[in-house]
C-alpha positions in Angstrom: 60.9 4.7 -46.0 64.3 6.3 -44.9 65.7 9.6 -47.1 69.3 7.5 -48.0 69.3 6.0 -51.0 72.3 3.4 -52.4 73.3 4.0 -55.7 74.6 1.2 -58.4 76.1 0.5 -61.8 78.3 3.9 -61.3 80.7 4.6 -63.7 84.0 4.0 -61.7 84.7 8.0 -63.0 81.9 9.7 -61.7 82.6 11.6 -58.8 80.7 12.9 -55.9 80.0 16.3 -57.0 78.7 14.5 -60.4 76.6 12.2 -58.2 75.1 15.5 -56.5 74.6 17.2 -59.2 72.4 14.5 -61.1 70.2 14.0 -57.7 69.7 17.6 -57.5 67.0 17.1 -60.3 64.5 15.4 -57.7 65.2 17.7 -55.0 67.7 18.8 -52.2 70.6 16.7 -51.6 72.0 16.5 -48.3 75.2 14.4 -49.3 76.5 12.4 -52.1 79.4 10.1 -51.7 80.8 7.8 -54.2 82.6 5.1 -52.6 86.4 5.0 -53.4 88.8 1.7 -53.7 91.6 2.4 -51.2 94.4 1.1 -52.9 93.4 2.5 -56.3 91.7 5.6 -55.3 89.1 4.7 -58.4 85.0 4.7 -57.6 83.8 0.9 -56.8 80.8 1.6 -59.1 78.2 2.3 -55.9 77.9 5.2 -53.7 75.1 6.4 -51.1 72.7 9.7 -51.4 71.2 11.2 -48.8 68.1 13.8 -49.8 66.8 16.1 -47.6 63.2 14.5 -46.9 61.5 10.9 -47.4 59.1 12.1 -49.9 62.5 13.2 -52.2 64.1 10.0 -51.4 60.8 8.4 -53.1 60.9 10.8 -56.1 64.3 10.1 -56.9 64.0 6.4 -56.9 61.0 6.6 -58.9 62.2 9.5 -61.2 66.3 8.0 -61.5 66.3 4.8 -61.5 67.2 3.8 -64.8 68.6 6.8 -65.8 72.4 7.6 -67.5 75.0 8.9 -65.4 78.0 9.1 -67.4 76.9 6.7 -69.9 75.7 3.9 -67.8 72.2 3.4 -66.4 72.3 3.3 -62.8 70.6 1.5 -60.3 68.9 3.6 -57.6 67.1 1.5 -54.2 66.7 2.3 -50.7 69.6 2.2 -48.2 69.8 -0.8 -46.0 71.5 -0.2 -43.1 75.1 -1.5 -42.5 75.4 -5.0 -41.4 77.9 -6.0 -38.4 81.1 -7.4 -39.2 82.8 -10.0 -37.0 
């Protein structure tokens, strides 16, 4: 297990700091990034969180998958490596 997590089903208005604060319940957050649409400046509904250890990432996945953030039920999964684009 890696310490990077994919977070889906985010409200479009969620900020990096809100995401970090939500995941701090499960341990030390190294980074929290909501992916933003370049054209609109609005969140795309997903982001990535990096926890300090794989154990904390597992705890965050178990504890926060299905939890509420800004009134939406979020999905938390292990992040997969980015595929090469050609």
